[in-house]
C-alpha positions as CSV (number, residue, x, y, z in Angstrom):
1,M,106.0,35.6,161.2
2,K,108.5,38.1,162.2
3,R,112.5,36.6,162.1
4,N,113.3,39.5,164.8
5,N,112.3,40.4,168.0
6,L,111.6,44.5,167.7
7,I,112.0,45.0,171.4
8,L,115.5,43.9,171.0
9,L,116.1,46.2,167.9
10,A,117.0,49.6,169.5
11,D,120.1,50.7,170.7
12,A,120.9,50.0,174.2
13,Y,120.8,53.2,175.7
14,K,117.2,53.7,174.6
15,Y,115.6,51.7,176.7
16,S,116.0,54.3,179.9
17,H,114.9,56.9,177.9
18,H,111.0,56.8,179.3
19,K,113.2,57.3,182.3
20,L,115.0,60.7,180.6
21,Y,112.2,63.1,179.5
22,Y,110.7,65.4,181.1
23,P,108.1,64.5,183.7
24,G,104.7,65.2,182.0
25,T,106.1,64.0,178.2
26,T,103.1,62.8,176.5
27,K,103.9,63.3,172.4
28,V,107.3,62.9,170.6
29,Y,107.2,63.8,167.3
30,S,110.3,63.6,164.8
31,Y,111.7,63.7,161.4
32,L,113.8,62.3,158.9
33,E,115.6,64.2,156.4
34,S,118.8,64.3,154.5
35,R,120.9,66.8,155.7
36,G,123.2,67.0,152.1
37,G,126.6,64.6,151.1
38,K,127.4,63.6,147.8
39,F,124.1,64.9,145.8
40,D,122.2,67.6,145.8
41,N,118.6,64.8,145.9
42,T,118.0,61.6,147.3
43,V,114.9,59.1,146.0
44,F,113.5,57.5,148.8
45,Y,113.0,54.0,149.2
46,G,112.2,50.9,151.5
47,L,109.9,52.7,154.0
48,Q,107.1,49.6,152.7
49,Y,110.2,47.2,153.4
50,F,110.5,48.2,157.0
51,I,106.7,48.6,158.0
52,K,105.6,44.8,156.2
53,E,109.2,43.5,158.1
54,Y,108.9,44.9,161.1
55,L,106.2,47.3,162.0
56,E,102.4,45.9,160.6
57,G,100.2,44.2,163.0
58,K,101.0,42.3,165.8
59,A,104.9,44.1,166.4
60,F,106.0,41.6,168.7
61,T,104.5,39.1,170.6
62,Q,104.3,38.4,175.0
63,E,106.8,35.5,174.4
64,D,108.9,38.0,172.9
65,L,108.9,40.0,176.1
66,D,109.2,37.8,178.0
67,Q,112.6,36.6,176.4
68,A,113.5,40.4,176.6
69,E,113.8,41.1,180.2
70,P,116.5,39.2,180.7
71,F,118.0,39.2,178.3
72,L,117.8,43.6,178.9
73,K,118.5,43.3,182.4
74,Q,121.8,41.4,181.4
75,V,122.4,44.2,179.6
76,F,122.7,46.9,181.6
77,G,123.5,44.4,184.8
78,R,120.6,46.6,187.1
79,D,116.3,46.5,187.4
80,D,115.6,49.9,187.4
81,V,116.2,50.6,183.2
82,F,114.6,48.1,181.1
83,D,110.5,48.7,181.9
84,K,108.3,45.2,181.1
85,S,105.5,47.5,181.5
86,K,105.4,50.3,178.8
87,F,105.8,47.1,176.6
88,Q,103.4,45.2,178.4
89,Y,100.5,48.2,177.9
90,I,101.2,47.5,174.3
91,L,100.2,43.7,174.3
92,D,97.4,44.5,176.3
93,K,96.2,47.3,175.0
94,Y,96.5,46.9,171.6
95,D,97.6,43.4,171.1
96,G,101.2,43.9,170.1
97,K,100.2,47.1,167.6
98,L,101.8,49.9,167.7
99,P,100.7,53.4,168.3
100,V,102.2,55.5,165.9
101,K,101.8,57.1,163.1
102,I,104.4,57.5,160.1
103,K,103.7,59.8,157.2
104,A,106.1,59.8,154.7
105,I,106.5,61.3,150.7
106,P,105.4,58.3,148.3
107,E,108.7,56.1,147.2
108,G,110.5,56.8,144.5
109,T,110.9,60.2,144.9
110,A,113.4,62.1,144.0
111,I,113.8,65.2,146.4
112,A,116.3,67.6,147.2
113,T,117.9,67.2,150.3
114,K,117.4,68.8,153.3
115,N,113.4,68.1,153.1
116,V,111.7,66.2,155.1
117,L,111.1,62.5,154.4
118,M,109.3,61.0,156.7
119,T,107.5,62.0,160.2
120,I,106.3,59.9,162.8
121,E,104.9,60.1,166.0
122,N,103.5,58.4,169.3
123,T,99.4,58.6,169.6
124,D,98.9,57.0,172.7
125,P,100.5,59.8,175.4
126,E,101.4,56.7,177.4
127,C,104.1,55.5,174.6
128,F,105.8,59.2,174.2
129,W,108.9,56.8,174.7
130,L,107.9,54.7,171.1
131,T,108.9,57.2,168.7
132,N,112.2,57.1,169.1
133,F,112.7,53.7,170.2
134,L,112.0,53.4,166.5
135,E,114.6,55.3,165.4
136,T,117.1,52.3,165.3
137,L,115.0,50.4,163.0
138,L,113.7,53.2,161.0
139,M,116.9,54.9,160.2
140,Q,117.9,51.9,158.1
141,I,116.3,53.0,155.2
142,W,119.5,55.5,155.0
143,Y,120.3,52.7,153.5
144,P,118.2,51.9,150.6
145,T,117.3,55.5,149.7
146,T,121.2,56.2,149.1
147,V,122.0,53.2,147.1
148,A,118.9,54.3,144.5
149,T,119.9,58.1,144.9
150,L,123.5,56.9,143.8
151,S,122.2,54.6,141.2
152,R,120.0,57.0,139.6
153,E,122.6,59.9,139.6
154,V,124.7,57.2,137.5
155,K,121.6,57.0,135.0
156,K,121.8,60.9,134.8
157,V,124.9,60.8,133.7
158,V,124.4,57.7,131.0
159,T,121.9,59.8,129.4
160,Q,124.0,62.4,129.4
161,Y,126.8,60.4,127.2
162,F,124.4,58.8,125.3
163,E,122.1,61.8,124.3
164,E,125.5,62.7,122.9
165,T,127.7,60.8,121.6
166,A,125.6,57.3,120.8
167,T,122.8,56.6,117.6
168,E,119.4,57.8,117.3
169,G,117.2,55.1,119.5
170,A,120.1,53.5,121.1
171,E,119.1,55.0,124.5
172,A,116.7,52.0,124.9
173,G,119.8,50.2,126.1
174,I,120.7,52.3,128.7
175,E,118.2,50.3,131.1
176,Y,120.7,47.2,131.2
177,V,123.9,50.1,131.1
178,L,124.6,49.2,135.1
179,N,124.6,46.4,136.1
180,D,124.3,45.0,140.0
181,F,126.9,42.8,140.6
182,G,127.8,43.5,144.4
183,F,125.7,40.3,145.8
184,R,129.0,39.0,147.4
185,G,129.9,42.3,148.7
186,V,127.8,43.4,151.1
187,S,127.5,42.6,154.2
188,S,123.8,40.6,154.6
189,V,121.4,39.4,152.4
190,E,119.2,41.3,153.6
191,S,121.9,44.0,152.4
192,A,121.2,43.0,149.0
193,G,117.6,42.4,148.9
194,L,117.6,46.1,149.7
195,G,120.2,47.9,148.0
196,G,119.3,45.8,145.4
197,S,115.9,46.3,144.5
198,A,117.0,49.8,144.9
199,H,119.2,49.6,142.0
200,L,116.2,48.2,140.0
201,L,113.8,50.9,140.5
202,N,116.6,52.4,137.8
203,F,118.1,50.0,135.6
204,Q,117.4,46.2,135.4
205,G,120.8,44.9,134.5
206,S,121.2,42.8,137.7
207,D,122.7,39.9,139.3
208,T,121.7,39.9,142.7
209,L,119.1,38.1,142.5
210,A,117.5,39.0,146.0
211,G,116.1,42.7,144.7
212,S,114.3,41.5,142.3
213,V,112.9,39.1,145.0
214,L,112.5,41.2,147.3
215,A,110.4,43.9,144.9
216,Q,108.2,41.2,144.5
217,Q,107.2,40.2,147.9
218,Y,106.9,43.7,149.5
219,Y,106.0,45.5,146.5
220,N,103.2,43.9,144.6
221,T,104.7,43.3,141.7
222,S,104.6,39.5,139.7
223,E,107.5,41.3,137.4
224,V,111.0,39.9,137.7
225,Y,112.8,43.2,137.5
226,G,116.6,42.2,137.7
227,K,117.8,40.6,134.3
228,S,120.6,39.0,133.8
229,I,122.9,37.3,130.7
230,P,124.8,34.0,130.3
231,A,128.7,35.1,131.3
232,T,131.8,33.7,132.5
233,E,134.2,34.2,135.5
234,H,137.9,33.5,136.0
235,S,137.6,29.9,137.3
236,I,136.0,28.8,133.4
237,C,138.4,30.8,131.3
238,T,141.6,29.6,133.6
239,L,140.0,25.5,133.5
240,L,143.0,25.0,130.5
241,G,145.6,26.8,131.3
242,K,146.8,29.9,129.8
243,D,147.7,27.8,126.1
244,G,144.4,26.6,126.7
245,E,142.6,30.1,126.5
246,L,141.5,29.9,122.7
247,D,139.4,27.0,123.4
248,I,138.2,27.5,126.0
249,F,136.5,30.9,123.8
250,K,135.1,28.7,121.0
251,H,133.6,26.7,123.7
252,V,131.7,29.6,125.5
253,L,130.6,30.6,121.5
254,N,129.8,27.0,120.8
255,T,127.9,27.0,124.0
256,F,125.4,30.1,122.9
257,P,125.5,30.0,119.3
258,S,122.9,33.2,119.8
259,G,121.9,36.2,122.0
260,I,124.2,38.2,124.5
261,V,127.0,36.3,125.6
262,A,130.0,38.0,128.2
263,C,133.5,36.3,128.2
264,V,136.0,37.6,130.9
265,S,139.2,38.3,128.5
266,D,142.2,39.5,131.0
267,S,143.1,35.7,132.6
268,Y,146.2,36.3,130.9
269,N,146.5,39.1,128.5
270,I,144.0,41.6,127.8
271,F,144.9,42.6,125.1
272,K,146.0,39.5,123.3
273,A,143.0,38.0,123.7
274,C,140.9,41.1,122.1
275,E,143.9,41.1,119.1
276,E,144.3,37.4,118.6
277,Y,141.6,35.3,120.1
278,W,138.8,37.8,119.4
279,G,140.0,39.9,117.1
280,E,141.5,36.7,114.0
281,N,140.5,33.5,115.3
282,L,137.5,33.8,116.4
283,K,136.4,37.1,114.6
284,A,134.4,35.1,111.5
285,Q,132.7,33.3,114.2
286,V,131.8,36.5,116.2
287,L,130.3,38.2,113.8
288,D,128.5,35.6,112.5
289,R,126.6,35.1,115.3
290,E,122.7,36.2,115.7
291,G,123.8,38.2,119.0
292,V,126.2,40.2,121.4
293,L,129.4,39.0,122.5
294,V,130.1,41.2,125.5
295,I,134.2,41.5,126.4
296,R,135.4,42.1,129.6
297,P,138.3,43.4,130.6
298,D,139.1,42.8,134.2
299,S,142.1,44.6,135.9
300,G,143.9,47.1,135.0
301,D,143.3,51.2,134.7
302,P,140.2,51.6,134.0
303,V,139.9,55.0,131.4
304,M,144.2,53.5,129.7
305,T,142.8,49.5,129.9
306,L,139.4,50.6,127.9
307,L,141.0,52.9,125.0
308,N,143.5,51.0,124.6
309,V,141.1,47.9,124.2
310,F,138.6,49.7,122.0
311,D,141.1,51.0,119.7
312,I,141.9,47.0,119.1
313,L,138.5,46.2,118.0
314,F,137.5,48.6,115.7
315,D,141.3,48.0,114.5
316,K,139.5,44.5,114.1
317,F,136.3,44.4,113.6
318,G,136.0,47.6,112.2
319,Y,133.3,50.8,112.8
320,T,131.1,52.8,111.4
321,V,130.4,56.6,112.1
322,N,127.6,57.1,113.7
323,D,125.4,60.5,113.2
324,K,127.0,62.1,115.8
325,G,130.7,61.9,114.8
326,Y,131.3,58.9,116.9
327,K,132.3,55.4,116.6
328,V,131.0,52.4,117.0
329,L,131.9,49.1,116.9
330,P,129.6,46.3,114.9
331,P,126.7,45.0,116.8
332,Q,128.0,41.7,117.3
333,V,130.5,43.3,119.9
334,R,130.0,45.0,123.0
335,V,132.8,45.8,125.9
336,I,131.5,45.1,129.8
337,Q,134.0,47.2,132.4
338,G,133.0,45.7,135.6
339,D,136.0,46.7,137.5
340,G,137.6,49.9,139.6
341,V,133.4,51.2,138.9
342,N,132.1,53.7,141.5
343,Y,130.4,57.0,140.2
344,D,133.4,59.0,139.3
345,A,135.2,56.5,137.5
346,I,132.2,56.3,135.0
347,K,132.3,60.1,134.7
348,D,136.2,59.8,133.6
349,M,135.1,55.7,131.3
350,Y,132.5,57.8,129.3
351,Q,134.4,61.6,129.1
352,A,137.4,59.6,127.6
353,L,135.4,57.9,125.0
354,K,133.8,60.8,123.6
355,I,136.9,63.0,123.7
356,N,138.7,60.0,121.9
357,G,135.6,60.1,119.4
358,I,134.1,56.9,121.0
359,S,130.0,56.1,121.4
360,A,129.0,55.2,124.9
361,E,126.8,52.5,123.1
362,N,129.5,50.6,123.2
363,L,130.3,50.3,126.8
364,V,128.0,48.6,129.5
365,L,129.2,48.8,133.1
366,G,129.3,46.8,136.0
367,M,129.0,47.9,139.5
368,G,129.1,45.8,143.2
369,G,130.8,46.7,146.6
370,A,131.1,51.0,145.2
371,L,126.8,50.6,144.7
372,L,125.5,48.2,147.2
373,Q,128.3,48.5,149.9
374,K,130.5,51.6,150.0
375,V,128.0,54.1,150.8
376,D,127.3,54.9,154.3
377,R,124.5,57.1,156.6
378,D,126.6,59.4,155.8
379,T,127.1,59.6,152.0
380,Q,123.7,62.0,152.6
381,K,124.2,62.7,155.5
382,F,121.0,60.6,157.0
383,A,119.0,61.9,160.6
384,L,116.3,61.5,162.3
385,K,115.6,64.0,165.5
386,C,112.8,65.0,167.4
387,S,110.9,68.9,166.3
388,Y,108.3,68.9,168.6
389,A,106.6,67.8,171.6
390,E,103.8,68.1,174.3
391,V,105.6,68.7,177.5
392,N,103.0,68.9,180.7
393,G,99.6,70.3,178.2
394,K,101.5,72.7,176.1
395,D,103.4,72.7,172.7
396,V,107.2,72.6,172.5
397,I,109.7,73.0,169.4
398,V,112.1,70.8,169.9
399,Q,115.4,71.8,167.8
400,K,119.2,71.8,168.4
401,S,121.7,74.4,167.0
402,P,125.1,73.4,167.6
403,T,128.3,75.4,167.4
404,E,131.2,73.8,166.4
405,M,134.9,74.1,165.9
406,D,137.0,73.9,163.3
407,A,140.8,72.4,162.5
408,D,141.8,76.1,162.5
409,G,139.8,76.8,165.9
410,N,137.1,78.7,164.3
411,I,133.3,78.6,165.9
412,T,130.8,78.4,163.5
413,G,127.4,76.8,163.4
414,S,127.1,73.4,162.2
415,F,125.6,71.8,159.5
416,K,123.3,69.5,161.9
417,K,121.5,72.1,163.2
418,S,117.7,70.4,163.1
419,K,114.5,71.6,162.4
420,G,111.7,72.9,164.6
421,G,107.9,72.1,165.1
422,R,105.3,69.7,162.9
423,L,106.8,69.4,159.9
424,K,104.8,69.7,156.2
425,L,106.3,69.4,152.8
426,I,104.7,71.0,149.7
427,K,105.3,71.1,146.1
428,L,106.4,74.5,144.1
429,A,106.3,73.5,140.6
430,E,108.9,70.8,139.9
431,T,110.8,71.7,144.0
432,Y,109.5,70.8,147.6
433,E,110.0,72.7,150.3
434,T,109.7,71.6,154.1
435,V,107.8,74.2,155.7
436,L,105.7,74.3,159.3
437,E,102.4,72.4,159.6
438,H,100.1,75.8,159.5
439,E,102.0,77.3,157.1
440,F,100.7,77.4,153.2
441,P,97.2,75.9,154.8
442,E,96.3,76.0,150.8
443,M,98.2,73.5,149.9
444,K,98.8,69.9,150.7
445,D,101.1,68.2,152.4
446,E,102.8,66.1,149.6
447,M,103.4,63.3,152.4
448,L,100.5,60.9,153.4
449,T,100.2,58.9,156.4
450,I,101.6,55.5,155.4
451,F,100.9,53.6,158.3
452,E,99.0,54.3,162.2
453,N,98.6,52.1,165.1
454,G,99.5,49.0,163.4
455,Q,98.1,49.3,160.1
456,L,99.8,49.9,157.0
457,L,97.0,51.9,154.9
458,Q,98.9,53.2,151.6
459,E,101.3,50.6,149.8
460,W,102.9,51.7,146.3
461,T,103.9,48.1,143.6
462,F,107.2,48.4,142.3
463,E,106.2,50.1,139.2
464,E,104.9,52.8,140.4
465,L,108.2,53.6,142.5
466,R,110.1,53.0,138.5
467,D,107.4,55.7,137.0
468,R,107.9,57.9,140.3
469,A,112.0,57.7,139.6
470,K,112.3,58.4,136.1
471,I,114.5,61.6,134.9
472,N,112.7,64.1,133.9
473,T,113.9,66.8,130.9
474,N,114.4,69.2,133.2
475,E,117.2,67.1,135.4
476,K,120.4,67.3,133.6
477,Q,124.0,66.2,134.7
478,L,126.3,68.4,134.5
479,V,130.1,66.5,133.6
480,G,133.4,68.0,133.1
């Protein structure tokens, strides 16, 4: 049973479009792309969720339509905008199944920006208005796609520094370097599920349970991909006050005498905690454990704080120098940075470690709002635009090509120029290229028909998505 009334899931102005499209329009064909942005590629993800949750099968009912009619009349304050008969037609002829066709690149695919990711078109000429009516909902694919992209770009950075500074074999731990701390920082539970699962395409460290739940429910997997560990928070570590912090630390180690446990240690003085409490009072217990203590600073400048923390820990616990010439703490001690973590800060932190002879394997990360919330549709400049139509029996190439004025008063072409015609995505060696549907007839369209007339035709497992999202050996993140 669908939770939302699909008839009400569009921008209000779209309910007038059945009248505003030029008379004789029978086909509207639109496409989704990332027009550029912070990163030069995107990892397409989320379509299967939106289809299963909102579009598959009977997308709306008579009850939905009867509920929507008086509501929309109040929205517009007039009777000549919303036309109930348009939706009634779909109910009567198709039992509420949507007469549209959606093609898309397989989810999990990393593809250069400015390429077509998805197309949508009506399959019934009476429903030409339906294609872009669905834009409001389907455009929200920008969110899981952008989070998946951001997470993967972080993985490129981490992988590079592991290759340059970490002990041979340590790369196996990369899966758990970036941990999702974002559940509390997102705007909704649905966002937590979509963004949290997008992150799991690349890493497995996560405290956002909703991500693993969504992956299971919508991407045909029984695996729980988000993994976590026992960890404190400040309410635990400040419970006995400043003078009781050492007792709290002892209690943490006694409660989990083996395995991985993380302890936030900046409640009063992170440097004292590392030097006196962990590095002296509890040193023997830490080193005797069959497991890892992960010490967490949670305030201050990330780079300066980390460098000083590592200096103290190397002095107190000792270190080895790996085969690449970088310092590595004993295996019982690691550090997690979870404050002030974003893409650019991650590059700064690992670069600072490298400059100071510290292996990347000493550090793991927690990323919250910057991973799941501090992105928007313009991070990767997403747009869904009409590129083809049929009007009065004629094929029409539809395209916008605006001119714009810059701050100096110069008039130039805009990056918002859209593509025209029916589109195809082809693969040339390791790159993709968007061409017109009739071009390169010998080459297959990399976009597959995913949904047609209410039916989901192609399903992916989460395992397939993770496999596609893997970083290829020829993808190197250049870090200054």
